[in-house]
C-alpha positions as CSV (number, residue, x, y, z in Angstrom):
1,M,0.0,0.0,0.0
2,Q,1.5,3.3,-1.1
3,T,0.8,6.6,0.8
4,F,1.9,10.0,-0.4
5,T,2.0,13.3,1.5
6,I,0.9,16.5,-0.3
7,G,1.2,19.3,2.3
8,D,-1.4,18.6,5.0
9,A,-3.1,15.9,2.8
10,T,-2.3,12.2,2.7
11,V,-3.2,10.1,-0.4
12,T,-3.3,6.3,-0.3
13,R,-3.6,4.0,-3.3
14,I,-6.4,1.4,-2.8
15,E,-5.8,-1.4,-5.3
16,E,-8.5,-3.4,-7.0
17,S,-6.4,-5.1,-9.6
18,Y,-3.0,-4.8,-11.3
19,E,-2.3,-7.1,-14.2
20,P,-1.7,-7.3,-18.0
21,N,-5.2,-6.6,-19.4
22,F,-5.4,-4.9,-22.8
23,D,-3.7,-5.6,-26.1
24,A,-1.5,-2.6,-26.7
25,A,-2.4,-2.3,-30.4
26,V,-6.1,-2.4,-29.6
27,F,-6.0,-0.1,-26.7
28,F,-3.9,2.5,-28.6
29,P,-4.7,2.7,-32.3
30,D,-1.4,4.6,-32.9
31,W,0.7,1.9,-31.2
32,R,3.7,0.7,-33.0
33,P,6.2,-2.1,-31.9
34,A,9.2,0.3,-32.0
35,V,7.8,2.0,-29.0
36,V,8.8,-1.0,-26.9
37,D,12.3,-0.8,-28.1
38,E,12.5,2.9,-27.3
39,H,11.0,2.7,-23.8
40,R,11.8,-0.9,-22.7
41,S,14.0,0.3,-19.8
42,W,11.1,1.6,-17.8
43,M,8.1,0.0,-19.6
44,V,9.0,-3.7,-18.8
45,P,7.9,-5.3,-16.6
46,D,5.7,-2.8,-14.7
47,H,3.8,-1.2,-17.7
48,Y,4.0,-3.8,-20.5
49,E,4.3,-7.5,-21.0
50,P,6.3,-8.3,-24.2
51,S,5.4,-11.9,-24.5
52,T,1.7,-11.2,-24.9
53,N,1.7,-7.5,-26.1
54,L,-0.5,-6.7,-23.2
55,L,-0.4,-3.4,-21.3
56,R,-0.1,-3.8,-17.6
57,L,-2.6,-1.4,-16.1
58,S,-3.7,-0.8,-12.6
59,V,-7.3,-0.2,-11.5
60,H,-7.3,1.6,-8.2
61,S,-8.9,4.4,-6.1
62,W,-7.1,7.2,-4.4
63,L,-8.1,7.7,-0.7
64,L,-7.6,11.3,0.2
65,R,-7.6,12.6,3.7
66,L,-7.8,16.4,3.9
67,G,-9.0,18.8,6.6
68,G,-10.7,16.1,8.6
69,R,-12.5,14.7,5.5
70,T,-12.2,11.3,3.9
71,I,-12.5,11.4,0.1
72,L,-12.5,8.5,-2.3
73,I,-11.4,9.3,-5.9
74,D,-12.8,6.9,-8.4
75,A,-14.5,3.6,-7.5
76,C,-13.0,0.9,-9.8
77,V,-15.1,-2.0,-11.2
78,G,-16.7,-3.4,-8.1
79,N,-17.5,-6.9,-7.0
80,G,-20.3,-9.1,-8.6
81,K,-20.9,-6.8,-11.5
82,A,-22.0,-8.6,-14.8
83,R,-19.5,-7.5,-17.5
84,P,-19.4,-10.4,-19.9
85,A,-17.9,-8.2,-22.7
86,R,-14.9,-7.5,-20.4
87,P,-14.0,-11.0,-19.1
88,R,-11.3,-9.7,-16.7
89,W,-13.9,-7.5,-15.0
90,H,-16.8,-9.9,-15.1
91,M,-18.2,-10.9,-11.7
92,L,-15.1,-9.8,-9.8
93,K,-14.4,-11.0,-6.3
94,T,-11.6,-8.8,-4.9
95,P,-10.6,-7.8,-1.4
96,Y,-11.1,-4.1,-2.2
97,L,-13.0,-3.2,0.9
98,E,-10.5,-5.2,3.0
99,R,-7.8,-3.0,1.5
100,L,-9.8,0.1,2.3
101,A,-10.1,-1.2,5.9
102,A,-6.3,-1.8,6.0
103,A,-5.9,1.9,5.2
104,G,-8.0,2.6,8.3
105,V,-11.3,3.5,6.7
106,S,-14.7,1.8,6.7
107,P,-17.4,2.5,4.1
108,A,-19.4,4.5,6.7
109,E,-16.4,6.8,7.2
110,V,-16.1,8.0,3.6
111,D,-17.4,11.6,3.3
112,V,-17.2,12.1,-0.5
113,V,-16.9,9.7,-3.4
114,L,-15.7,11.6,-6.5
115,C,-15.9,9.9,-10.0
116,T,-13.7,11.6,-12.6
117,H,-16.1,10.2,-15.2
118,L,-18.8,7.5,-15.4
119,H,-17.1,4.6,-17.2
120,M,-17.6,1.2,-15.6
121,D,-14.1,1.0,-14.0
122,H,-14.6,4.3,-12.1
123,V,-18.1,3.7,-10.6
124,G,-18.3,0.1,-9.6
125,W,-17.8,0.3,-5.9
126,N,-20.4,3.1,-5.7
127,T,-22.8,0.2,-5.0
128,R,-22.8,-3.2,-3.5
129,Q,-25.5,-5.9,-3.6
130,E,-27.8,-6.3,-0.6
131,D,-30.9,-8.6,-0.7
132,G,-30.7,-8.7,-4.5
133,R,-30.6,-4.9,-4.8
134,W,-27.7,-2.5,-5.6
135,V,-27.4,-0.1,-2.8
136,P,-24.8,2.6,-2.1
137,T,-21.6,1.2,-0.6
138,F,-20.7,4.4,1.2
139,P,-24.0,5.3,3.0
140,R,-22.9,8.7,4.4
141,A,-21.0,10.0,1.4
142,R,-21.9,12.6,-1.1
143,Y,-21.2,11.2,-4.6
144,L,-19.8,13.8,-6.9
145,W,-19.6,13.6,-10.7
146,S,-20.2,15.8,-13.8
147,R,-23.8,16.6,-14.6
148,L,-22.8,16.7,-18.3
149,D,-21.5,13.1,-18.1
150,F,-24.7,11.9,-16.3
151,E,-27.0,13.5,-18.8
152,H,-24.9,12.0,-21.7
153,C,-25.3,8.5,-20.1
154,Q,-28.9,9.1,-19.5
155,R,-29.5,9.9,-23.2
156,L,-27.6,6.8,-24.3
157,D,-29.1,4.5,-21.8
158,G,-32.6,5.6,-22.7
159,D,-32.1,4.8,-26.3
160,P,-32.7,1.1,-27.2
161,A,-30.0,1.4,-29.9
162,T,-27.3,2.4,-27.3
163,G,-28.5,1.2,-23.9
164,P,-27.6,-0.2,-21.5
165,V,-24.7,2.2,-21.5
166,Y,-21.2,1.2,-20.4
167,H,-22.0,-2.5,-20.1
168,G,-24.8,-1.8,-17.6
169,S,-22.7,0.1,-15.1
170,F,-24.9,3.2,-15.3
171,R,-27.8,1.1,-14.1
172,D,-26.2,-0.9,-11.4
173,S,-23.5,1.6,-10.1
174,V,-24.9,5.1,-10.8
175,L,-28.7,5.2,-10.8
176,P,-29.0,3.5,-7.4
177,V,-26.9,6.4,-5.9
178,V,-29.2,8.9,-7.5
179,E,-32.3,7.1,-6.3
180,A,-30.9,7.1,-2.8
181,G,-30.5,10.9,-2.9
182,L,-26.8,10.8,-2.4
183,A,-25.6,12.2,-5.8
184,E,-24.4,15.7,-6.2
185,M,-23.8,16.6,-9.9
186,V,-21.5,19.5,-10.7
187,S,-20.9,21.8,-13.6
188,G,-17.8,23.7,-14.4
189,D,-15.2,24.4,-11.7
190,H,-16.2,23.3,-8.3
191,E,-14.5,23.4,-4.9
192,V,-14.8,20.1,-3.1
193,A,-12.8,21.2,0.0
194,A,-10.3,23.9,0.8
195,G,-7.4,23.4,-1.7
196,L,-9.3,20.7,-3.7
197,R,-11.0,21.6,-6.9
198,I,-12.8,19.9,-9.8
199,E,-12.0,21.3,-13.2
200,P,-13.6,20.2,-16.5
201,A,-11.3,18.2,-18.8
202,P,-13.6,16.9,-21.6
203,G,-12.7,14.5,-24.3
204,H,-12.4,11.0,-22.9
205,T,-16.1,11.5,-22.0
206,P,-18.1,14.7,-22.4
207,G,-17.9,15.4,-18.6
208,T,-14.5,14.1,-17.7
209,V,-12.9,16.1,-14.9
210,A,-9.5,16.6,-13.4
211,L,-9.1,17.1,-9.6
212,T,-6.4,19.5,-8.4
213,L,-5.0,19.5,-4.9
214,A,-2.9,22.3,-3.4
215,S,-1.7,22.3,0.2
216,R,1.2,24.2,1.9
217,G,2.9,24.9,-1.4
218,Q,2.6,21.4,-2.7
219,Q,0.4,20.2,-5.5
220,A,-1.1,17.1,-7.0
221,L,-3.4,16.4,-10.0
222,F,-5.7,13.4,-10.2
223,C,-6.3,12.9,-13.9
224,G,-8.6,9.8,-14.1
225,D,-8.4,8.6,-17.7
226,I,-7.1,11.8,-19.3
227,L,-4.0,9.6,-19.4
228,H,-4.2,5.8,-19.1
229,H,-0.6,4.8,-19.5
230,A,2.8,6.4,-18.8
231,V,3.7,6.1,-22.5
232,Q,1.2,8.9,-23.1
233,V,3.4,11.4,-21.3
234,F,5.9,10.8,-24.2
235,Q,3.0,10.6,-26.7
236,P,0.3,13.0,-25.6
237,E,-1.4,12.8,-29.0
238,W,-2.2,9.1,-28.4
239,N,-5.8,8.5,-27.5
240,S,-7.2,5.2,-26.2
241,F,-9.9,3.3,-28.0
242,A,-12.3,4.6,-25.3
243,C,-11.8,8.4,-25.9
244,G,-15.1,9.7,-27.2
245,D,-13.9,13.0,-28.7
246,A,-10.4,12.7,-30.1
247,A,-9.5,16.4,-30.4
248,R,-10.7,17.4,-27.0
249,A,-9.1,14.4,-25.3
250,R,-5.7,15.4,-26.8
251,A,-6.2,19.0,-25.7
252,S,-7.2,18.1,-22.2
253,R,-4.2,15.7,-21.9
254,R,-1.7,18.4,-23.1
255,R,-3.2,20.9,-20.6
256,V,-2.7,18.4,-17.7
257,L,0.9,17.7,-18.7
258,E,1.7,21.4,-19.2
259,R,0.2,22.1,-15.8
260,C,2.2,19.4,-14.0
261,A,5.4,20.4,-15.8
262,G,4.9,24.0,-15.0
263,T,3.9,23.7,-11.3
264,G,5.7,20.5,-10.2
265,A,2.3,18.9,-9.3
266,L,2.5,15.2,-8.8
267,L,0.5,13.4,-11.5
268,M,-1.8,10.8,-9.9
269,P,-3.5,8.7,-12.6
270,A,-6.1,6.0,-12.3
271,H,-4.3,3.3,-14.2
272,F,-0.5,3.8,-14.4
273,G,1.6,0.8,-13.5
274,A,4.2,0.9,-10.7
275,P,5.2,3.2,-9.1
276,F,1.7,4.5,-10.1
277,V,2.5,8.3,-9.9
278,C,5.1,10.5,-11.5
279,R,6.3,14.1,-11.9
280,V,6.3,15.5,-15.5
281,E,9.2,17.4,-17.0
282,A,9.0,19.4,-20.2
283,R,11.5,18.5,-22.9
284,G,11.5,20.5,-26.1
285,Q,7.9,20.4,-27.4
286,G,7.1,17.3,-25.4
287,F,7.3,15.7,-21.9
288,V,9.0,12.9,-20.0
289,P,7.8,11.2,-16.8
290,R,10.0,11.2,-13.7
291,F,9.0,8.3,-11.5
């Protein structure tokens, strides 16, 4: 378990899974084999598995303690969720809640759950099954996400041609939170707590957000899926197959990298391999990660 200190805040990584899970050439349409030769020194074995051509990606939450509040950033895939089109995420049974407990937090102690966007691997632990129903896992929390993302999902889910959206996760991991009255949907910039702000970063989804943290002169930036893999620091023009608006996704990614390079903010993604975070350094017209 990794814990980082940002000023007065502490941030702990809560792992759900960390394994080779996506074919590199499928995940990144711009992928080329020469990339491995160029970056093998850091990419293998923590970020890429050469024998299978699979990217090694983590799925984790960030547990943030700040000013007496406990905030969970992104909620992974969740246990017992039917995702047959994603076999590695289908009907998971992981010790996620036990890992949260090992970090000293029970579900009832979480004050805020913040989803950077509403894809299935960021909302799953929003709910758990109880007596055959999906109910909020964190019963005292406010659940924050973008109103734009929610309305986008609502439109897609209500259309028989496109629903159920995101492999059913909207229905089993988002709507039960709304029905329980725990959802708080935000638009534009939004202050979550002193020093902690939501900022729009559209592209991956219409309502994707970045979360910026500033405390006692130190900064961090939680980027969700604005970047999936550390190779995108070198190749910010690379989108994943899941980026809905290519041009806006590239623009948001470059803004995040420029901000981290310019301020020294620690980049805290949702899926990077070990060591899971990095600094970003500008180099010419591009960037390099400093692990």
